[in-house]
C-alpha positions in Angstrom: -230.1 -77.2 -168.0 -230.6 -75.5 -164.7 -232.7 -78.5 -163.5 -230.1 -80.9 -164.6 -227.4 -78.9 -162.8 -229.4 -78.9 -159.6 -230.0 -82.6 -159.7 -226.3 -83.2 -160.4 -225.4 -81.1 -157.3 -227.9 -82.9 -155.1 -226.9 -86.3 -156.2 -223.2 -85.5 -156.0 -223.7 -84.4 -152.4 -225.6 -87.6 -151.6 -222.9 -89.8 -153.0 -220.2 -87.8 -151.2 -221.9 -88.6 -147.9 -221.0 -91.7 -145.9 -222.3 -95.0 -147.2 -225.0 -95.4 -144.5 -226.8 -92.5 -146.2 -228.0 -94.7 -149.1 -231.5 -94.7 -147.4 -231.5 -90.9 -147.6 -230.4 -91.0 -151.2 -233.4 -93.3 -152.0 -235.7 -90.9 -150.3 -234.2 -88.1 -152.3 -234.7 -89.9 -155.6 -238.2 -90.9 -154.7 -239.1 -87.3 -153.9 -238.2 -86.3 -157.5 -239.5 -89.4 -159.2 -242.8 -89.8 -157.4 -242.1 -93.5 -156.8 -243.8 -93.2 -153.4 -247.6 -93.4 -153.5 -249.5 -90.1 -154.1 -249.8 -88.1 -150.9 -246.9 -89.6 -149.1 -245.2 -86.2 -149.1 -242.1 -87.4 -150.9 -240.2 -87.9 -147.6 -241.7 -91.0 -146.2 -245.1 -91.5 -144.6 -246.8 -88.8 -142.5 -249.8 -89.2 -140.1 -252.9 -88.3 -142.1 -256.2 -86.6 -141.2 -258.6 -89.5 -140.5 -261.7 -90.0 -142.6 -264.2 -92.6 -143.6 -265.2 -93.2 -147.3 -268.9 -93.4 -147.3 -269.3 -94.1 -151.0 -267.3 -94.0 -154.2 -268.8 -92.6 -157.4 -267.4 -92.4 -160.9 -264.7 -89.8 -160.6 -265.2 -88.7 -157.0 -266.2 -89.9 -153.5 -268.2 -89.0 -150.5 -266.3 -88.9 -147.1 -267.0 -88.3 -143.5 -264.4 -86.4 -141.5 -264.6 -86.8 -137.6 -264.2 -84.0 -135.1 -260.5 -83.4 -134.5 -258.1 -80.7 -133.4 -256.2 -78.5 -136.0 -253.8 -75.6 -135.7 -255.2 -72.9 -138.0 -254.6 -69.5 -139.3 -256.8 -67.2 -141.4 -256.1 -64.4 -143.8 -258.1 -62.2 -146.1 -256.2 -60.8 -149.1 -256.7 -59.5 -152.6 -256.3 -62.2 -155.1 -253.2 -61.8 -157.3 -253.3 -61.5 -161.1 -251.5 -64.7 -161.8 -253.3 -66.0 -164.9 -250.3 -65.0 -167.0 -248.0 -67.4 -165.2 -249.0 -70.3 -167.5 -248.7 -73.9 -166.6 -246.4 -74.9 -163.7 -243.8 -76.9 -165.5 -240.9 -78.6 -163.8 -238.6 -75.7 -164.7 -241.1 -73.1 -163.4 -241.3 -75.0 -160.1 -237.5 -75.0 -159.8 -237.4 -71.3 -160.5 -240.0 -70.7 -157.9 -238.2 -72.8 -155.3 -234.9 -70.9 -156.0 -236.5 -67.5 -155.4 -237.2 -66.9 -151.7 -239.0 -63.6 -152.5 -241.5 -65.3 -154.8 -242.4 -67.8 -152.1 -242.5 -65.6 -149.1 -244.6 -62.9 -150.7 -247.5 -65.3 -151.4 -250.3 -65.2 -148.7 -250.3 -69.0 -148.6 -246.6 -69.1 -147.9 -247.0 -66.7 -145.0 -249.8 -68.8 -143.6 -247.9 -72.0 -144.0 -244.8 -70.6 -142.2 -246.9 -69.5 -139.2 -248.3 -73.0 -138.8 -244.9 -74.5 -139.5 -243.4 -72.4 -136.7 -246.0 -73.6 -134.4 -245.3 -77.3 -135.0 -241.5 -76.6 -135.0 -241.8 -75.5 -131.3 -243.0 -71.9 -131.3 -245.7 -72.8 -128.8 -246.4 -72.7 -125.0 -244.5 -76.0 -124.4 -241.7 -75.4 -126.8 -242.8 -78.8 -128.2 -242.0 -80.1 -131.6 -244.9 -81.7 -133.4 -244.6 -84.0 -136.4 -245.8 -82.7 -139.7 -249.1 -84.3 -141.0 -250.9 -84.5 -144.3 -252.8 -83.0 -145.9 -252.7 -79.3 -145.4 -256.4 -78.4 -145.4 -257.6 -75.0 -146.4 -261.1 -73.4 -146.5 -261.4 -70.9 -149.4 -264.2 -68.3 -149.6 -263.7 -66.0 -152.6 -265.8 -62.8 -152.7 -267.0 -60.7 -155.6 -264.5 -57.9 -154.8 -261.6 -60.1 -155.9 -260.7 -60.9 -152.4 -260.1 -64.3 -150.8 -260.6 -65.3 -147.2 -258.5 -68.4 -146.5 -258.2 -70.6 -143.4 -255.3 -72.9 -143.5 -255.0 -75.8 -141.0 -252.5 -78.5 -140.0 -254.0 -81.6 -138.4 -252.4 -82.2 -135.0 -250.9 -85.7 -134.5 -252.7 -88.3 -132.3 -249.9 -87.8 -129.7 -251.1 -84.2 -129.0 -254.8 -84.4 -130.1 -256.2 -84.4 -126.6 -254.0 -81.6 -125.2 -252.3 -79.6 -128.0 -249.7 -77.0 -127.0 -251.1 -73.5 -127.2 -249.8 -71.2 -129.9 -247.7 -68.2 -129.1 -248.5 -66.4 -132.4 -251.8 -64.7 -131.9 -252.7 -65.5 -135.6 -252.5 -69.2 -134.9 -255.4 -70.9 -133.1 -256.2 -74.4 -132.0 -259.6 -75.3 -133.5 -261.7 -78.4 -133.0 -263.6 -79.2 -136.2 -267.1 -80.6 -136.2 -267.8 -83.8 -138.0 -268.6 -83.1 -141.6 -269.5 -84.9 -144.8 -268.0 -83.8 -148.1 -267.8 -84.7 -151.8 -264.2 -85.0 -152.9 -262.4 -84.7 -156.2 -258.8 -85.7 -156.6 -256.4 -84.3 -159.2 -252.7 -84.3 -159.9 -250.0 -81.7 -160.8 -249.1 -78.5 -158.9 -251.7 -76.4 -157.2 -249.5 -73.5 -156.0 -252.0 -70.8 -156.9 -255.6 -70.0 -155.8 -256.6 -69.9 -159.4 -255.7 -73.6 -159.8 -257.8 -74.6 -156.8 -260.7 -72.4 -158.0 -260.6 -73.8 -161.6 -260.6 -77.4 -160.3 -263.4 -76.5 -157.8 -265.5 -75.0 -160.6 -265.0 -78.0 -162.8 -266.0 -80.3 -159.9 -269.0 -78.2 -159.1 -270.1 -78.6 -162.8 -269.4 -82.3 -162.6 -271.8 -82.7 -159.7 -274.3 -80.1 -160.8 -277.1 -82.6 -160.4 -276.3 -82.5 -156.6 -276.2 -78.7 -156.4 -279.0 -78.6 -153.8 -276.9 -80.9 -151.6 -273.8 -78.7 -151.2 -273.1 -75.5 -149.5 -272.2 -72.5 -151.7 -269.7 -69.7 -151.1 -266.8 -71.8 -150.0 -264.9 -75.0 -150.6 -262.1 -77.0 -149.0 -258.7 -77.9 -150.5 -256.2 -80.6 -149.5 -252.6 -80.6 -150.5 -250.7 -83.8 -149.8 -247.2 -83.2 -151.3 -244.1 -81.1 -150.8 -243.0 -78.9 -153.7 -240.0 -81.3 -153.9 -242.2 -84.1 -155.2 -242.4 -83.4 -158.9 -244.6 -86.3 -160.1 -247.5 -88.5 -158.9 -248.9 -85.6 -156.8 -252.2 -85.6 -155.0 -254.5 -82.6 -154.5 -258.2 -82.5 -153.6 -261.1 -80.1 -153.7 -264.1 -80.7 -151.5 -267.7 -79.4 -151.2 -269.5 -79.8 -147.9 -272.7 -81.7 -148.0 -275.9 -80.1 -146.5 -278.2 -81.6 -144.0 -275.6 -83.7 -142.3 -276.2 -82.1 -138.9 -272.6 -80.8 -138.6 -271.0 -77.4 -138.5 -268.2 -76.2 -140.8 -264.6 -76.1 -139.7 
């Protein structure tokens, strides 16, 4: 009922707007329905991190990512005990979105907001930079139940050569080195580290015959969609391939 009520309010507001807003209404409906292609963000197309698909396998692919500039922030934190939260249903997502405290207290939310402020103009040039996809993170879990995470926003082509410098000391401009990765795509919501870790573990098992080819101790994640996109979502986990003569991000 709460979901239906929210949709009613949103749609009522859209129809109450002037008629030229029909384009916005369509985007709103697409953001809920997932009519847009996976990874489009639910609000139209965004510039995406470039990559080359080297080879497609059954269930996963191998990609090469070029050297490009990112805005990044890093944080080490104790992993929360969130296994009792259960599956992230549509209702749970709506509850999470309606609770500012539950969002802001999460380490990934704090990191995202730092990066978002940077592209929103909190930088040396007071320059707004368009949002890009996906949000790429490097996760390195440790045995003491701690996680070291580096979250990065790809910087648009317009500012690739000379990105504005961050004002927040926790945000840095980082030029990645070219790297080759094995990539597994999955759907649904990945709002918790445990979801990423479970999918990474399953993917590691899936490519166990290639264990000698990948680096251990960390993996990458890529989230393409806003929380407002409820269906047809795109998430990815990646393992870096060894012996490709590249450094890690």
